[in-house]
ZATORRO-997390 format. One record per atom (N, C-alpha, C): residue in one letter; atom name; z, x, y. Coordinates in pm, 1 decimal, padded with zeros to 6 digits. Atoms other than C-alpha are relative to their C-alpha. Layout:
REM ZATORRO-997390
("a","CA",(Z,X,Y))
...
END
This chain:
REM ZATORRO-997390
("x","N",(00000.0,00081.9,-00117.7))
("x","CA",(00000.0,00000.0,00000.0))
("x","C",(00000.0,00087.5,00125.8))
("x","N",(-00000.5,-00085.6,-00118.4))
("x","CA",(-00094.2,00264.7,00258.0))
("x","C",(-00036.7,-00072.2,00129.1))
("x","N",(00038.5,00075.5,-00119.1))
("x","CA",(-00239.0,00001.3,00496.7))
("x","C",(00028.4,-00147.0,-00024.8))
("x","N",(-00028.7,00142.7,00011.6))
("x","CA",(-00131.8,-00356.2,00563.7))
("x","C",(-00069.7,-00070.6,00115.7))
("x","N",(00070.4,00077.3,-00101.4))
("x","CA",(-00360.0,-00595.3,00748.4))
("x","C",(00095.4,-00104.6,00057.0))
("x","N",(-00090.6,00100.8,-00056.3))
("x","CA",(-00176.1,-00824.2,00993.7))
("x","C",(-00012.6,-00137.0,-00066.0))
("x","N",(00017.3,00130.0,00065.1))
("x","CA",(-00324.5,-01126.4,00812.9))
("x","C",(00076.9,-00009.2,-00131.3))
("x","N",(-00076.3,-00002.4,00124.7))
("x","CA",(-00128.7,-01018.5,00501.8))
("x","C",(00151.3,-00002.0,00023.2))
("x","N",(-00142.6,-00002.4,-00031.4))
("x","CA",(00207.0,-01012.1,00682.7))
("x","C",(00055.0,-00142.2,00007.5))
("x","N",(-00067.7,00128.5,-00013.3))
("x","CA",(00448.8,-01301.2,00649.7))
("x","C",(00036.2,-00020.2,00146.9))
("x","N",(-00039.0,00030.7,-00137.8))
("x","CA",(00513.1,-01474.5,00982.2))
("x","C",(00103.5,-00111.4,-00002.5))
("x","N",(-00101.9,00104.9,-00006.2))
("x","CA",(00806.6,-01688.5,01085.1))
("x","C",(00067.3,00001.4,00136.1))
("x","N",(-00092.8,00004.0,-00112.9))
("x","CA",(01041.3,-01796.2,01360.2))
("x","C",(00137.0,-00013.9,-00064.7))
("x","N",(-00125.0,-00002.9,00077.3))
("x","CA",(01362.1,-01689.6,01185.2))
("x","C",(00113.2,-00069.8,00073.3))
("x","N",(-00095.7,00069.4,-00085.6))
("x","CA",(01574.0,-01815.3,01475.5))
("x","C",(-00077.0,-00045.2,00123.4))
("x","N",(00071.7,00044.4,-00119.5))
("x","CA",(01471.9,-02008.9,01788.0))
("x","C",(-00020.4,00116.2,00099.2))
("x","N",(00032.2,-00104.5,-00096.1))
("x","CA",(01294.1,-01769.4,02023.6))
("x","C",(-00032.6,00134.4,-00061.1))
("x","N",(00027.3,-00126.6,00069.9))
("x","CA",(01242.1,-01495.8,01760.3))
("x","C",(-00116.2,-00020.2,-00096.6))
("x","N",(00119.5,00014.2,00082.8))
("x","CA",(00884.8,-01512.4,01631.6))
("x","C",(-00041.8,00138.3,-00047.7))
("x","N",(00031.5,-00133.2,00049.1))
("x","CA",(00776.1,-01230.0,01406.8))
("x","C",(-00091.8,00006.2,-00118.7))
("x","N",(00075.2,-00036.1,00120.3))
("x","CA",(00560.3,-01067.1,01147.4))
("x","C",(00090.1,00092.4,-00081.3))
("x","N",(-00088.3,-00075.9,00088.1))
("x","CA",(00737.1,-00916.7,00846.1))
("x","C",(-00081.8,00066.1,-00109.9))
("x","N",(00065.6,-00070.8,00109.6))
("x","CA",(00627.5,-00657.6,00591.7))
("x","C",(00097.5,00102.6,-00054.9))
("x","N",(-00089.1,-00099.8,00058.2))
("x","CA",(00777.7,-00392.2,00369.6))
("x","C",(-00080.9,00112.6,-00062.9))
("x","N",(00051.3,-00112.8,00077.2))
("x","CA",(00712.4,-00054.5,00217.8))
("x","C",(00081.7,00003.2,-00129.4))
("x","N",(-00075.1,-00007.9,00124.4))
("x","CA",(00857.7,00060.9,-00111.4))
("x","C",(00150.6,-00000.7,00024.2))
("x","N",(-00143.4,-00016.5,-00022.8))
("x","CA",(01197.5,00138.2,00046.1))
("x","C",(00054.8,-00066.1,00125.8))
("x","N",(-00045.0,00053.3,-00128.7))
("x","CA",(01209.7,-00035.0,00385.4))
("x","C",(-00065.1,-00134.5,00029.0))
("x","N",(00055.6,00125.4,-00051.2))
("x","CA",(01155.0,-00372.2,00553.0))
("x","C",(-00018.6,00014.5,00150.2))
("x","N",(00031.8,-00008.6,-00142.0))
("x","CA",(01004.5,-00418.8,00898.1))
("x","C",(-00023.4,-00139.4,00055.9))
("x","N",(00030.8,00123.3,-00072.3))
("x","CA",(00978.8,-00696.9,01153.6))
("x","C",(-00049.3,00039.3,00138.6))
("x","N",(00050.6,-00017.0,-00136.1))
("x","CA",(00772.5,-00705.3,01472.0))
("x","C",(00025.6,-00133.0,00068.7))
("x","N",(-00041.9,00123.9,-00063.8))
("x","CA",(00942.5,-00966.2,01691.4))
("x","C",(-00054.4,-00012.0,00141.1))
("x","N",(00019.5,00040.3,-00138.8))
("x","CA",(00830.6,-01140.1,02006.6))
("x","C",(00119.1,-00088.9,00030.6))
("x","N",(-00121.2,00076.8,-00029.3))
("x","CA",(01148.5,-01269.5,02168.7))
("x","C",(-00008.9,-00065.6,00137.1))
("x","N",(-00002.9,00076.8,-00123.5))
("x","CA",(01211.2,-01524.0,02443.5))
("x","C",(00133.1,00022.0,00071.6))
("x","N",(-00121.4,-00018.0,-00080.9))
("x","CA",(01458.8,-01471.8,02728.1))
("x","C",(00102.0,-00107.5,-00035.2))
("x","N",(-00109.0,00091.7,00029.6))
("x","CA",(01795.5,-01629.4,02644.4))
("x","C",(00022.6,-00026.2,-00147.4))
("x","N",(-00019.1,00020.7,00143.5))
("x","CA",(01741.3,-01638.4,02268.2))
("x","C",(00097.3,00104.5,-00054.4))
("x","N",(-00099.4,-00094.5,00052.0))
("x","CA",(02000.7,-01470.5,02050.6))
("x","C",(00002.3,-00001.1,-00152.1))
("x","N",(-00028.1,-00013.0,00142.5))
("x","CA",(02086.3,-01351.6,01703.1))
("x","C",(00151.2,00013.2,-00011.3))
("x","N",(-00145.8,00006.4,00011.4))
("x","CA",(02444.8,-01439.7,01613.7))
("x","C",(00057.3,00128.2,-00063.1))
("x","N",(-00065.4,-00114.3,00063.6))
("x","CA",(02695.9,-01175.6,01511.0))
("x","C",(-00002.9,-00018.2,-00150.8))
("x","N",(00007.7,00001.4,00145.8))
("x","CA",(02647.7,-01089.4,01145.6))
("x","C",(00005.2,00144.1,-00050.1))
("x","N",(00008.7,-00134.2,00058.3))
("x","CA",(02644.9,-00794.0,00907.6))
("x","C",(-00070.3,-00012.3,-00133.9))
("x","N",(00068.3,-00007.7,00129.1))
("x","CA",(02454.2,-00689.5,00597.7))
("x","C",(00009.0,00144.6,-00047.1))
("x","N",(-00016.4,-00136.3,00051.4))
("x","CA",(02455.7,-00383.3,00373.0))
("x","C",(-00108.6,00097.5,00047.0))
("x","N",(00113.3,-00083.8,-00039.3))
("x","CA",(02128.5,-00252.5,00519.1))
("x","C",(00022.7,00069.7,00134.3))
("x","N",(00009.2,-00065.4,-00130.5))
("x","CA",(02096.8,00006.8,00793.4))
("x","C",(-00115.9,-00066.9,00073.6))
("x","N",(00103.2,00069.1,-00077.9))
("x","CA",(01894.6,-00150.7,01075.1))
("x","C",(-00024.3,00076.2,00129.1))
("x","N",(00036.0,-00074.4,-00120.6))
("x","CA",(01707.9,00023.1,01356.5))
("x","C",(-00090.7,-00087.2,00085.9))
("x","N",(00075.7,00079.0,-00097.3))
("x","CA",(01584.1,-00168.8,01662.9))
("x","C",(-00067.3,00093.7,00098.8))
("x","N",(00072.5,-00071.7,-00104.0))
("x","CA",(01314.7,-00021.7,01887.3))
("x","C",(-00058.2,-00105.1,00094.3))
("x","N",(00050.3,00095.6,-00098.3))
("x","CA",(01246.5,-00218.4,02206.3))
("x","C",(-00135.1,00051.3,00050.5))
("x","N",(00133.5,-00037.8,-00045.6))
("x","CA",(00876.3,-00211.9,02287.6))
("x","C",(-00016.5,-00036.7,00147.2))
("x","N",(-00003.3,00039.9,-00141.1))
("x","CA",(00897.6,-00410.8,02610.4))
("x","C",(00102.0,-00110.6,00016.4))
("x","N",(-00106.1,00095.9,-00027.4))
("x","CA",(01150.9,-00636.3,02776.6))
("x","C",(00136.0,00066.7,-00010.9))
("x","N",(-00136.5,-00052.7,00006.5))
("x","CA",(01527.3,-00600.0,02752.0))
("x","C",(00086.1,-00086.0,-00090.5))
("x","N",(-00094.1,00064.6,00090.6))
("x","CA",(01788.2,-00683.6,02489.3))
("x","C",(00141.2,00046.6,00031.3))
("x","N",(-00140.7,-00037.6,-00000.6))
("x","CA",(02166.1,-00686.5,02499.3))
("x","C",(00039.5,00009.2,-00147.1))
("x","N",(-00031.7,-00023.5,00139.9))
("x","CA",(02271.4,-00534.2,02168.1))
("x","C",(00148.0,00036.1,-00011.3))
("x","N",(-00140.6,-00030.3,00025.4))
("x","CA",(02630.8,-00535.8,02042.1))
("x","C",(00011.4,00050.8,-00143.1))
("x","N",(-00019.5,-00062.1,00129.9))
("x","CA",(02716.9,-00302.6,01754.3))
("x","C",(00146.6,00038.7,-00012.1))
("x","N",(-00141.1,-00030.7,00024.3))
("x","CA",(03073.7,-00291.4,01621.7))
("x","C",(00082.7,-00013.9,00128.1))
("x","N",(-00076.8,00029.9,-00120.0))
("x","CA",(03204.8,-00443.1,01947.1))
("x","C",(-00043.0,00073.8,00125.5))
("x","N",(00049.4,-00074.4,-00116.3))
("x","CA",(03014.9,-00205.5,02180.4))
("x","C",(-00133.5,-00060.3,00042.4))
("x","N",(00120.5,00066.0,-00051.3))
("x","CA",(02752.1,-00373.7,02400.3))
("x","C",(-00073.4,00091.7,00095.6))
("x","N",(00086.2,-00079.8,-00087.8))
("x","CA",(02459.1,-00196.0,02565.2))
("x","C",(-00126.3,-00081.2,00027.8))
("x","N",(00131.5,00055.2,-00030.4))
("x","CA",(02140.5,-00304.3,02737.2))
("x","C",(-00103.7,00099.0,-00049.2))
("x","N",(00105.7,-00083.5,00055.3))
("x","CA",(01833.1,-00173.6,02558.5))
("x","C",(-00133.1,-00047.0,00057.7))
("x","N",(00129.4,00031.1,-00059.0))
("x","CA",(01509.2,-00166.5,02757.2))
("x","C",(-00111.0,00069.2,-00074.7))
("x","N",(00118.3,-00056.4,00064.3))
("x","CA",(01158.7,-00051.4,02670.8))
("x","C",(00021.7,00146.2,-00038.3))
("x","N",(-00015.4,-00135.7,00052.0))
("x","CA",(01169.8,00261.9,02454.8))
("x","C",(00136.3,00029.3,-00059.4))
("x","N",(-00135.0,-00023.4,00052.0))
("x","CA",(01539.1,00229.2,02370.4))
("x","C",(00006.5,-00030.8,-00149.1))
("x","N",(-00021.8,00018.3,00143.0))
("x","CA",(01656.7,00248.9,02010.1))
("x","C",(00148.5,-00029.2,-00022.7))
("x","N",(-00137.8,00032.4,00038.0))
("x","CA",(01970.9,00087.1,01866.1))
("x","C",(00009.5,00011.4,-00152.0))
("x","N",(-00016.8,-00023.3,00143.2))
("x","CA",(02091.2,00202.3,01522.5))
("x","C",(00126.8,-00071.3,-00047.0))
("x","N",(-00111.5,00077.0,00054.5))
("x","CA",(02311.8,-00037.6,01327.1))
("x","C",(00029.6,00052.5,-00140.3))
("x","N",(-00034.3,-00044.4,00135.7))
("x","CA",(02491.1,00122.9,01030.4))
("x","C",(00017.1,-00119.4,-00093.9))
("x","N",(-00021.0,00106.2,00097.5))
("x","CA",(02510.9,-00080.7,00711.6))
("x","C",(00141.0,-00055.2,00007.0))
("x","N",(-00129.1,00069.4,00001.4))
("x","CA",(02796.2,-00334.6,00687.2))
("x","C",(00073.5,00005.5,00133.0))
("x","N",(-00059.7,-00003.8,-00132.7))
("x","CA",(02854.5,-00322.2,01064.1))
("x","C",(-00037.5,-00126.8,00076.1))
("x","N",(00025.6,00122.1,-00076.6))
("x","CA",(02891.0,-00636.7,01276.0))
("x","C",(-00088.8,00032.2,00119.9))
("x","N",(00090.6,-00018.6,-00113.6))
("x","CA",(02611.5,-00672.1,01531.5))
("x","C",(-00061.0,-00133.2,00041.3))
("x","N",(00067.2,00118.2,-00053.3))
("x","CA",(02439.9,-00929.4,01751.6))
("x","C",(-00099.0,00046.9,00106.0))
("x","N",(00104.4,-00034.5,-00096.6))
("x","CA",(02141.3,-00935.0,01986.9))
("x","C",(-00025.6,-00121.1,00088.5))
("x","N",(00035.2,00106.7,-00093.6))
("x","CA",(02062.4,-01138.3,02300.0))
("x","C",(-00115.2,00049.0,00085.3))
("x","N",(00116.6,-00036.4,-00081.1))
("x","CA",(01727.8,-01134.8,02479.4))
("x","C",(00029.8,-00026.7,00147.0))
("x","N",(-00020.3,00013.6,-00144.0))
("x","CA",(01772.1,-01070.6,02852.0))
("x","C",(-00129.1,-00041.0,00070.0))
("x","N",(00132.0,00033.9,-00051.7))
("x","CA",(01396.8,-01110.7,02914.1))
("x","C",(-00088.4,-00036.2,-00118.9))
("x","N",(00100.4,00009.5,00104.9))
("x","CA",(01087.2,-01199.9,02716.9))
("x","C",(-00038.2,00142.3,-00038.5))
("x","N",(00040.6,-00134.6,00039.4))
("x","CA",(00964.2,-00902.0,02514.8))
("x","C",(-00036.0,00009.3,-00145.6))
("x","N",(00031.3,-00028.1,00139.5))
("x","CA",(00885.8,-00740.6,02182.8))
("x","C",(00085.5,00115.4,-00049.8))
("x","N",(-00079.4,-00105.9,00062.7))
("x","CA",(01077.3,-00521.3,01940.5))
("x","C",(-00046.5,00019.2,-00143.9))
("x","N",(00026.7,-00032.8,00139.4))
("x","CA",(01021.6,-00349.2,01608.8))
("x","C",(00134.3,00029.3,-00065.7))
("x","N",(-00126.2,-00017.4,00071.1))
("x","CA",(01306.6,-00364.7,01356.7))
("x","C",(-00030.1,00054.2,-00140.0))
("x","N",(00015.0,-00059.5,00133.3))
("x","CA",(01330.8,-00143.7,01046.4))
("x","C",(00133.5,-00008.4,-00073.5))
("x","N",(-00119.8,00008.6,00083.9))
("x","CA",(01578.8,-00194.0,00761.2))
("x","C",(-00015.8,00087.4,-00122.8))
("x","N",(-00003.3,-00078.6,00122.7))
("x","CA",(01675.4,00037.6,00476.7))
("x","C",(00128.2,-00034.0,-00073.9))
("x","N",(00120.3,00017.1,00081.6))
("x","CA",(01676.3,-00041.7,00192.9))
("x","C",(-00067.3,-00133.9,00029.5))
("x","N",(00077.2,00122.4,-00018.0))
("x","CA",(01432.9,-00333.2,00160.4))
("x","C",(00092.1,-00120.8,00008.5))
("x","N",(-00067.9,00129.6,-00009.1))
("x","CA",(01566.6,-00670.7,00275.9))
("x","C",(-00094.3,-00103.5,-00058.4))
("x","N",(00090.0,00090.3,00071.3))
("x","CA",(01410.8,-00909.1,00029.1))
("x","C",(-00016.8,-00134.9,00067.2))
("x","N",(00014.9,00128.3,-00067.4))
("x","CA",(01474.2,-01215.9,00245.9))
("x","C",(-00109.3,00002.4,00106.4))
("x","N",(00108.0,-00009.2,-00097.6))
("x","CA",(01203.4,-01087.1,00483.6))
("x","C",(-00138.1,-00012.0,-00063.4))
("x","N",(00131.1,00007.6,00065.4))
("x","CA",(00923.6,-01136.2,00228.4))
("x","C",(-00048.0,-00141.5,-00000.3))
END
């Protein structure tokens, strides 16, 4: 699977305001989200390490009780089993990578 055509990617609106394409490699899962200002992802945790890269726009990311604003180019690394939440401050896009594979994204 060295190349994945966008038409082969699963698409969904996992939460209101979070529309995305999802795909995976052998060991990782990915999501390319378009987010709407004011939308949020509730505090939660999972065993997977998760890395957020903001492509454009701005997110408020809380990891283990520490909140930061992440704008274009910023990266937020969430260790596995760590409480985290995300709130969109503006409209924008982000790429999210998870290790190992999150099967619920297929």
